[in-house]
N, C-alpha and C positions, 0 to 999 in steps of 0.2 A: 890820358886814360888812367882811371883810378885803379887801385890794386885789386879790387873785387872783380873788375871786368877782365882781368888777365887769366883768371882761372875758369876752366870749363865747368867745374862743379861748385856749388855753394854748400853752405852748412846743411841745408835740408837734403840735398842729394846724398851726402855722406851718412846722414841719419837714416835715410831710407835704405841705403846699401847695407848698413849695419843691421837694421831690422830684417831685411831680406835674408842676410846670411844667418841670423839667429833662427829664422823660420826653417831654413834648409837644414841646419844642424839639429833642430828639434825633429824634423822629419827623419833624418838618418838615425837618431837615437830611438825613434819609434820602430824603425826596422830592426834594430838590434834585439837579440834574445838568444835563448839556448839553441845550440846546433845539434843536428843529428850526427851520429857517428856510425861506424860499421857495426858496432855491437848493439846499439840502442837507437830506436826511432823516436824523434821528438815531433808529435803532431802539431805543436805550436808554430811550426814553420809555415803552416797554411792558415794562420789566424787572419781575421779580417783586418786587424790593426797592422799587420806586417805586409799584407798583399794589397789592400785598397786604401786605407787611411794614410799611411806613411808616404806612399808615392804622390798622393794628391797634395799633402802638406808640402812636400819638396817642390812639386810643380808650382804651387802658389808662391813659395819662396823665390824660386827662380824667376817667375814672372814679375814679382815685385822688384827684384834686382834689375831686371831689364828695364822696367819703368823708371827706376832711379837713375839708370845710366842715360836713358833717352830724354828725361825731363830737362827742359831748358830753364835755367835760372832766370828769374825775373830781373830785368835791368831797371836800374833807377835813373830817371832823367834828372840831369843836373842843369841848373840855370847858369848860363854863361854871361 
């Protein structure tokens, strides 16, 4: 068995995982913003960016990470 067949992931899997993690981090950063306190109300907590866009971005990131984990690396046939 060659060294590449011993690993469950190949280089493409790790790249896809990193891209998925970056997308999730971007989604969480989109959710961040000013908070309301007991003395002042911040209406930005109900913005479209924080309620609709950011969760969809995170979902897309998590789905891409699941795909990266489930993706089967292509095996190379060797001549014997």
